[in-house]
C-alpha positions as CSV (number, residue, x, y, z in Angstrom):
1,M,86.0,53.9,67.2
2,P,83.0,54.7,70.3
3,L,79.7,55.4,69.1
4,T,78.6,59.0,69.5
5,L,75.1,60.8,69.5
6,A,76.1,62.9,66.8
7,N,77.5,60.3,64.5
8,H,75.3,57.3,65.3
9,G,72.6,58.3,67.8
10,A,74.0,56.9,71.0
11,Q,76.9,57.7,73.6
12,H,78.4,56.2,76.4
13,V,79.2,58.2,79.3
14,A,81.6,56.1,81.6
15,S,81.9,56.6,85.1
16,A,78.6,59.5,84.9
17,L,77.8,59.0,88.9
18,E,80.2,58.8,91.5
19,A,79.3,56.8,95.0
20,A,77.5,59.6,96.9
21,A,75.2,60.2,93.9
22,L,74.3,56.7,93.4
23,A,73.7,56.1,96.9
24,T,71.0,58.9,96.6
25,L,69.5,57.0,94.1
26,E,69.1,53.7,95.7
27,H,67.7,55.6,98.5
28,A,64.8,57.5,96.4
29,L,64.1,54.1,94.4
30,A,64.5,51.9,97.7
31,D,60.6,52.0,98.3
32,L,59.1,50.6,95.1
33,P,58.1,47.4,94.2
34,P,60.9,44.9,94.0
35,D,60.7,42.5,91.1
36,Q,58.5,44.3,88.2
37,P,60.2,44.1,85.0
38,G,59.3,48.2,84.3
39,L,57.9,51.0,86.7
40,R,56.9,53.6,85.6
41,L,57.6,56.6,87.9
42,P,55.3,59.8,88.1
43,A,57.1,61.6,90.4
44,L,60.6,61.4,92.0
45,P,60.7,64.8,94.3
46,S,64.0,63.3,95.9
47,L,66.0,63.6,92.8
48,A,64.8,67.0,91.2
49,D,68.6,68.7,91.8
50,M,70.1,65.3,90.3
51,L,67.9,65.5,87.2
52,S,67.8,69.1,86.7
53,S,70.1,70.8,83.9
54,T,72.8,71.2,85.9
55,G,72.5,68.5,88.2
56,A,74.5,64.9,88.0
57,I,72.6,63.5,85.4
58,G,70.4,66.4,83.8
59,C,73.8,68.0,82.9
60,H,74.5,65.1,80.3
61,A,71.3,65.8,78.3
62,A,71.5,70.1,78.5
63,A,75.2,69.5,77.1
64,H,73.5,67.7,74.1
65,W,69.9,69.1,73.8
66,G,70.6,72.7,75.9
67,A,69.6,74.1,79.4
68,A,66.0,73.9,78.5
69,S,65.8,70.6,78.9
70,R,63.8,68.5,81.3
71,P,63.1,65.0,82.3
72,V,59.5,64.3,81.0
73,R,59.2,60.6,81.7
74,A,61.1,57.9,84.0
75,I,60.7,54.4,84.0
76,L,63.0,51.8,86.2
77,F,63.6,48.4,84.7
78,D,65.1,45.7,86.1
79,K,66.2,42.3,84.7
80,S,66.4,39.5,87.0
81,A,65.8,35.6,87.4
82,A,62.2,36.5,88.5
83,T,61.5,39.0,85.5
84,N,63.8,37.7,82.5
85,W,62.0,39.1,79.4
86,A,63.1,39.4,76.0
87,L,61.6,42.7,73.7
88,G,62.3,42.9,69.9
89,W,63.1,45.5,67.4
90,H,61.5,48.7,67.9
91,Q,60.9,52.5,68.2
92,D,59.8,54.4,71.1
93,R,56.9,56.0,69.6
94,T,54.4,57.7,72.7
95,I,55.3,59.8,75.2
96,A,53.9,60.4,79.0
97,V,51.2,63.0,79.9
98,R,49.1,64.5,82.3
99,T,45.8,64.2,81.4
100,R,44.1,63.3,77.8
101,V,44.0,66.1,75.7
102,D,42.8,65.6,72.2
103,T,45.4,67.7,70.3
104,P,45.8,67.8,66.0
105,G,48.6,65.3,65.5
106,F,48.6,64.0,68.6
107,G,47.6,60.3,68.7
108,P,46.5,57.6,69.0
109,W,45.7,57.5,72.7
110,T,46.9,54.2,75.5
111,I,47.0,53.9,78.8
112,K,50.1,52.4,80.6
113,S,49.8,51.5,84.2
114,G,47.3,54.3,84.4
115,I,49.2,57.0,82.7
116,P,47.9,58.5,79.3
117,H,50.5,57.7,76.7
118,V,50.1,59.5,73.0
119,A,52.2,59.6,70.0
120,P,53.1,62.8,69.2
121,P,54.5,64.4,65.8
122,Q,57.7,62.7,64.8
123,P,60.0,65.9,64.9
124,L,58.9,66.2,68.1
125,L,60.6,62.7,68.9
126,D,63.7,63.3,66.9
127,R,64.4,66.6,69.4
128,M,64.1,64.0,72.7
129,L,66.9,62.4,74.3
130,T,66.7,58.8,76.7
131,L,69.0,58.4,79.1
132,R,69.9,55.3,80.8
133,V,71.4,55.3,84.3
134,H,72.9,52.2,84.9
135,L,72.5,51.1,88.9
136,D,74.2,47.4,88.0
137,P,76.8,46.3,85.8
138,V,75.9,45.0,81.9
139,D,77.9,42.5,80.5
140,A,77.4,40.5,77.1
141,H,75.4,37.9,79.2
142,N,73.1,40.1,81.4
143,A,70.9,41.5,78.3
144,P,72.4,44.8,77.6
145,L,70.4,46.7,75.1
146,L,70.9,46.6,71.8
147,I,70.3,49.1,69.3
148,A,70.9,49.8,65.4
149,P,73.3,52.8,64.8
150,G,72.0,55.5,63.2
151,S,68.9,54.0,62.5
152,H,67.1,57.2,64.5
153,R,67.6,59.1,61.3
154,H,65.1,57.5,59.4
155,G,62.1,59.0,61.4
156,R,59.1,56.8,62.1
157,V,60.3,53.4,60.9
158,A,57.0,51.2,59.5
159,E,56.6,47.6,61.4
160,A,57.5,45.8,58.0
161,A,60.7,47.8,57.4
162,I,62.3,47.7,61.1
163,A,64.3,44.2,59.8
164,A,65.6,45.6,57.0
165,L,67.0,48.5,58.6
166,V,68.8,46.7,61.3
167,A,70.5,44.5,59.1
168,R,71.8,47.3,56.8
169,S,72.7,49.7,60.2
170,G,73.9,47.0,62.0
171,T,73.7,46.4,66.0
172,H,75.7,47.5,68.8
173,A,75.3,45.9,72.6
174,C,75.0,48.8,75.2
175,L,77.8,47.4,77.8
176,A,77.6,49.6,81.0
177,E,79.4,49.8,84.5
178,R,77.8,50.5,87.6
179,G,77.2,54.4,87.3
180,D,77.5,54.7,83.8
181,I,74.8,56.4,81.5
182,W,74.2,55.7,78.2
183,L,73.0,58.6,76.3
184,Y,70.3,57.5,73.2
185,A,68.3,59.6,70.3
186,T,64.9,58.9,71.7
187,P,63.9,57.2,68.4
188,I,66.6,54.8,67.6
189,L,65.5,51.2,66.9
190,H,66.5,49.4,70.1
191,A,65.9,45.7,71.1
192,S,66.8,43.6,74.2
193,D,67.6,39.4,74.9
194,A,66.6,37.9,78.0
195,A,70.0,37.3,79.8
196,T,71.6,33.9,79.7
197,I,73.0,34.6,82.9
198,P,70.3,36.7,84.7
199,R,71.0,39.0,87.8
200,H,69.4,42.2,88.5
201,R,69.9,44.4,86.2
202,R,68.6,47.8,87.3
203,V,68.1,51.0,84.6
204,L,66.8,54.3,85.6
205,Q,65.3,55.4,81.8
206,L,64.9,58.9,81.6
207,D,63.3,60.9,79.2
208,Y,64.3,64.1,78.2
209,S,62.6,67.4,76.4
210,A,63.1,71.0,76.1
211,D,59.9,71.6,74.1
212,A,57.0,72.6,75.3
213,L,53.4,70.7,74.2
214,P,50.8,72.3,72.3
215,G,46.9,72.6,72.7
216,G,47.0,72.3,76.3
217,L,49.2,68.9,76.8
218,E,50.9,68.7,79.6
219,W,54.2,66.3,80.2
220,L,53.7,64.0,82.6
221,G,57.0,65.1,84.2
222,V,59.2,63.2,86.6
C-alpha cells in the first residue's frame, strides 16, 4: 500500500514536474557552487511563481496545508562521489528566520551558513510540511532518504528514544525518478546512508508553513 501523508507522514507524487518546469528549476540553480553537500538558499526570486500556492511545486503543499502555505526555507542537497555523506536518524527541529528576536518558547538559537535558526514550539513544527523535489533519479544504490513512517505523531522525540521508535515504526526508502516530489510531515524521523554507487542526487528541499511567527520574528522565506 502506498504511503500517505495523512496515515504515514509521507507521500510520493510521481511525475509532479514536467520537462519545462524542471528546466526552469535547473536554470535558477545553475550558478550555485558545485559539489556542495548542502546549500541553504535565502532567496529564489525566479521561482516565486512555481513555489506559490498555485504553482507547479507549491500547489502540492496547498493541497494539504491550504492556500496560505508558503515556502519558508530552501536547501539544495547533492550527493556525488565528492560529497557522499551519511546522516543518522534525526528530526528537523529548527526554522530559519531573518534576524534573531528573542521570543518566549523559541530556543535555543544557532547560526547555519550565516542564517539565524531557532527551535520553535513543537506545535509549529507539527503544522509544517517539507517537500523534496528530485532533479535526479534516486534508486536503492544512490542513498534514498529513509523515513520511519508514522514517527511524526510522537512530537519531539528524545535522542535516547529515537532508535526504539524507528524499530517500532519500521523504515521506508523513498525512491524517486527525476521530476518526482516527496511530501513529508516536517518532524518525521529520517536518515540517509552513503551511496553505494555514488552519482549526482540533486534534491531541492522546501519547508512550507501557513503560520505567522510571533513576537516580531520573521520567516527567512525563499
